[in-house]
N, C-alpha and C positions, 0 to 999 in steps of 0.2 A: 826762513831762509833766506834763498833764492829771492823776495822779494823785499829782503832787507839790503843783499850787496845792490841788487838794480838802486833802489834808493841811496845810498850811498856814492854811485858812481853818478847817478842826477848829480846829488847835490856838491859832490866832488868838480861837475862840471862847470853849474851855472855860478860856483866860488869863481873858480877858475877865470871863467867868462866876465865878472865880475869887476875882477881882480887887471884884467886886463883892461876891458873899458874904463876902471879909472885912471888906469896909468897912461893910457892914449890921451887921453883928458887931461893930465897935466901937458903931456907933452905938449898938445896943441895948443894947451894957455898959453906954456912956456915958447912956444914959436919953433920950438924944435918937431919944425914937420916931419921929419925923415922918419927920426924916431915912430912919432903920433901914425904915422902911415902905417911904417909898419905891426905898429901895437892892432890898428884898424883890421888890416890883412888877415895877420894872426884871430886877429877874434874871429872874423870871419869863416875859419876854419876852424872853429868852434865850435860855431855854432852847425857848418854843416854834419860836424864829427857826434855833435847832439844831435840834431834832425835824422840822420844814416842810425845810431845808436838805440834809437827810439824806434824808428821805421824798422828795424832788422830785430827790433822784439815785437814787435805791431807784427811784420811777418809770418814771423813762428808762430805767431800765437794765433793768428786771420787761416793760417794755413793748418793748425792741427785743426782749429775744428772744420773746416772745412772737408781736412778728412773723414773727421768721427761723422761729420751728418752723411757723406758720402758712404760710411762704413767701411773706410778704408784704413786698414790700421798696419797696414807697408809704410805706411811715412816715418823716417826715424832721423832724430839729428843728430849732428857729431859732437861727441863730447870732448873732444879733447883740441880746446882752443884757447888761445892766447888773453882772454877776458875771462876772468874768472865767474864772472858775474851771469854772462852768457853760455857757459860751461855749467853753471849749476841748471839753468833754465831749459838747455837741452834734455839735461840729464832728469828735469822731473815732470819736463811735459813725457818723457820716455815715456818713463815709471807710468804716469797718469795716460795714455794712452796704453799700455798693457794693462792697466785697472780697466780700462773700459772695455779692451777687446776679449778681457778673461769676463768678465759683466753679459759679453753679446750675444758669449759663445755659451755660459749657462741659458741663457734668456732662450737662446736657439733650441737650446738639447731638452728647456724645460717644456716650449713652446713644441716641438716633436713629439715628446710625450705624448703632452695633451689630447693633438690629434692623434696619436694612435689607440688612444682611449676611446675616441671618439667614433672611430672607420670601426674600431673593432665593438661596439654596443650595439646592442638589439634593438634599440631604440633609433627611431629616426629625430635627427639633428638637424635642423640650418635657421638662417638668418638672411633676415629681408629687410633693408631700408623703403625710408619712407615713398622712394618712386618705385619699387616695389623687384628693385636688384637684389638677388639670392646670391647673396655674398660668400658661403659656406653650407653646403648639404653634403652629408656623411654619406659611403654610400650604400648606408640599411635605407634610409630616408628614398633611395634615387633607384633603388631593389623594391621596398613599399609601394612607393609609385610608379616602376616601369618604364622610368624613361630620365636620363642622363645624356652628358650634363645637365645640370637645372643650373642656369643662368638669370632666370627671371618668371616670374610669377605668369605670366600669361602663358610657359608650356606646359599651363596645368590643366589649359583650354583644348590640347590636345588628347592629354587622359581622361578625363573628363570634363565637361562643358560645366555641372553643379559644382564640381569641386573648385572649378575655377571661381567662378561665380561665389563660390563660399569666402574663397580667398582673399577679393576681390576688397568683401568689408569685415576682411577679420580685424579685428578690434584687441589692445592689450585687454590680459586675463581672460582671454575667450577661453571654452571648455566647452568642449562640441563631440559629436560623432558621426561619421559620416561611414558607411557603406562607400564601397568599390567594388565596381564586380568589374573585371575584364577577363583575357583569353587566359588567363594565370588563376581564373579563379575569382569567390570571392573574399574579400579583406572588410573587416569593422574596423575603422580607423579611429581613434582616440587624437584629440589634438589638444593641445594645452597651448597658449602665448600668453609668452613676459618679456615685455618694453626692458634696455636694454641700454643705455647708453656708451660709447666708446670712444674715447676722443672728441667728443663733442657733437658726432655723430650718434640719431636713435635710430636704434633698431629694436626690431621684432623676432625675440626669439622663440620658433615654433617646436616643440616634440610633438613626434608623429609615432604612432604603438598599435600595432595589429592587436587587440584584446579577441580578436576574435580565434587568433590560433590558441590565445592563451585558455581563454573559456573553451574551447576544444579539448586542451590537454588537459584541462582541470577536468571536464567531466569523462574525459577516459579513462583519468587516475578513479573519480567515483563511483563507473563502473567496474573495472578493476575490483576495486575495494568491497561492495556492495557482494559483487560476484563470489567474490571470496569467503565473502560471510554465509551467502545463499548456501553453496558447497558444504561448506564447516556442518551449518544446520542440519539440511540434510540428509548428507552421511552420517552423523551421528541419528539421525531418528530414523536411516534404512536401515545400515547396517548391522542391526540388532536383528530385526526382520528377517533377513537374509539366513542372518545364523538363525537361528528356530525354525522356520521354513523349514532349512536341509533335512534341519535336527528331525521331524516330523516328517517331512517326507520319507525319510528314510526306513517309516516303519511303513510304507505300503510298496516302495519300489526296492529294489537288489540289484543296482547295474544298471540297464537301460530295460530290464522288466520287472512290470507291476504286479504285485502281489495281493493278495485280499487277505488279511491275515485273521488265520479263525478264530484268535482269541489275542486280548490285550493283557498283561499285566496288570496288576495297581500301581503300579511303578511307574509304567508308561501312562499308563491313564491321567496320576497326574502331571506327570509332563508335559502330555501334551495340552491339558486343558492351563495348564501357566502357562505354557507358550500359549496357546492363545491368548490369553487377555493378554498379554505382555504385548500384541501386536496388535489388539484391539487400542491399549495403550497410545504405544508409539503413531499409530495412523491417526489416535485422537490428536495426539500431540501436534502429526504432522498437519493438522487438518487448523488445530490452534493458532499452527505459526503461517500458513495461506492464509486465515482470515485476518491474523495481523496485517500481510501486508498487501490487502485488499482495503483493510481500513487507513494506511499507509495514503494508498495511490484516491485513497475514496472523499476525501477531508473537502465540506463546504464551502462555501467562500461566506465569510464574517458574512454577520446578519448584527451589523454593528450597530451601538448604541453609547451616550456619555454614561460615566459608571463612577461613582467616585472612587476615590481610593481608598478613602478609609472604611468603605462597605463590603471595598471588595477583599481586601486584608484581611479582615475581621472575619468575612467568610471564611477565610485560606485556615486562618490562624485556631478558627472553632471547629472545622471539619479536623484539624490533624490534630489534637487535644483530645476526640474524642474516639483518635486511635493511636491514641501514646500509650504507650507501654511503660518504658522510665519514668518514674512520677520527679526524677531532678531535672531532664529536660527543661528548658524555657527557651517561650516563644518570646520576642521583641519584634513591634515594629514603631518605622519612625517615619511620619509623611511631612515634606516641604514641599510647595505649602499645605497650608492642613483642608483646603478646599480643590486640593486637585482632583481634574477630573481625567479620565481615559473614555477616549473613543471608540471599542472596541466589542469583540462578540465576546459576552460574561463569558458561556457555557464555554469556549476555546481557552481562555484565560483561564480560568481557572482550574481544566486539564491542564495546561502548561504548569504552574502554580505548585497544583497539589502534588502532579510529576516529581515537580524540584525538589519538595518541602519531605514527598518521602524517601526521595535519593539522601538527602540530608540527612535522615531520621537514620539508616540503615545506615552511613556512616558513621551516624556517633553512638554506633554501638559498643558498648562498653567502659563508655567515658565517660569520668565523672566532672559536673557542671557543667555537660553541652547545651549545645545554647543554638536557635535557627533565628535570624533577624531579618526581619522582610523591613525594607527600603524604599521608597519613593520618592521620586525629587525630578527634578529636571536637569541637566545636567551645563554643563558651560557650551555645547553648543545649541544649547534651546533647546534640547531634545526632554520628550519627560520619558523615565525609566520606569524601572520595578528590579530591585537589588536583592538577588536572596542567599546570604552568607551563613555559612556553619562554622565552627571548628573540629571538623572530623576528620575523620584518618586523612579525606586528602586523595584524587588521585593522581598515580602515578607518571612523571613528564611525556614515559615514550607510548603514554595511553591518551595524553590529555589531545591528541589531534582526528583519535578515533572516534571518541561516544558518541559523537555525530552520526557516526555510520548507521544508517536501517539496518539492522537485527546482531548491532556490535555491545557487547556484553560484556561483565566480566563477575558476572553474579554466576549463582549456583540454578539459581530461579527469575523468571521473565524475559521476556521474547527478544529484546533491547532494542525495542520502537518508539521507547516512552522520550527523548533524549531526540533523535530522529525525527517525533510526528509533532515534538514543542518546537525546531525549527522550522518545521515545513507552516506547523502555524503562525508564528512569528514572520516567516516570509509574507504569506499572505493578507497576515494587516501590515507589511511595510515597509516589518521592524524587520530584527534581527537576536541573537542571541549569542552571546559568547564566556568566555570562563575562564576561573584562574584559580591555581593551589599552590597552595604552599603550606607556613601557618596553618592560614583559614580555606577554605573554599566558597570564590563566589560566581556563581550566574549574572550573568546582567540581559535584562530583556529594554529593546533601544527599542522605543517608537518614532520614528519620525515622523 
């Protein structure tokens, strides 16, 4: 609407000037010089008015863009003018100014929101340009490096010379770990770099994370869980020993006085014999428990060799089939590629797979058409793996994070050492073991 009114104004003024020129020319050719001069003067005033009109519009637009450039949103144009087109132009510019101001305020609020997130983040974040200037550094990275404010990577030379040398050669997509020691203790920093481009400026985004603290927290948590399980197992063993010992002791001691009984009844002899048998059994169980702990702590380094996957899984299914009690239980094996080989300690991996197979068989107790599926292959990350899947009862969601803790068990029998031992063996092989449970339960052994 505004552009249409301005367009009509310009057309009207140009037509009026054209008519004035034609009339003035006519008067000159008709030798009516006075009228011609008057017409020429009128044309000059019309030209000046046109130039002023155009300049007035251009100045308003120029002022408007200068104000936007300088983020000055206080500029307001009068909206009550005699010229309708200029009044509408001023109104439109004021509306546009208000809209840009709203967008600017929202952008500022959003920027403050993101900056607050970065300030509160547990990981350090900062950006470096090609000249080594640090354009942004959140408080966490300054706390991790024990230096503030961070403005240039050269300041890291005052923190640690090796750290500065590392940053001097830092390249996009670098991922490294640096051990930093100072008067505030030792830190193990994980550094990850990502290249970004903002306003045609190439920057390096560096994320710094203190994994030493995280490892300490996880180690402490693991010890708490282990001690909780050890306490539970030992108390379960010692409690009946204490109770039975106290009962037998009462035959020989009254209060603080020791008495030698002159005779034993048949029931007392039976109770004493039975109590000593229970004490022996509990002591044997406790010795077995301690032996399991020693086994867990004394796993030898793997004696590796190349073992064909087909031969390994064939051996496992053969051993499990010999122990199979349910005739309906089905064992399946899948290997891709067929000539797949693993560089492993065959005895240790056989122990791991047998343990997983036995656990799967126990979960299939009472289930018709149960199956255990062994799959060997290479995943998308070019890592070799062995997957053990069964359609048994599964693992409760609240226990799935606990099953690899030493001596933790949900069974009435067993020491709870099997899965933790399997995890330890996989760690010694440089691999890992993971589990998922739903309609089926799957354990995955991944080899790096």
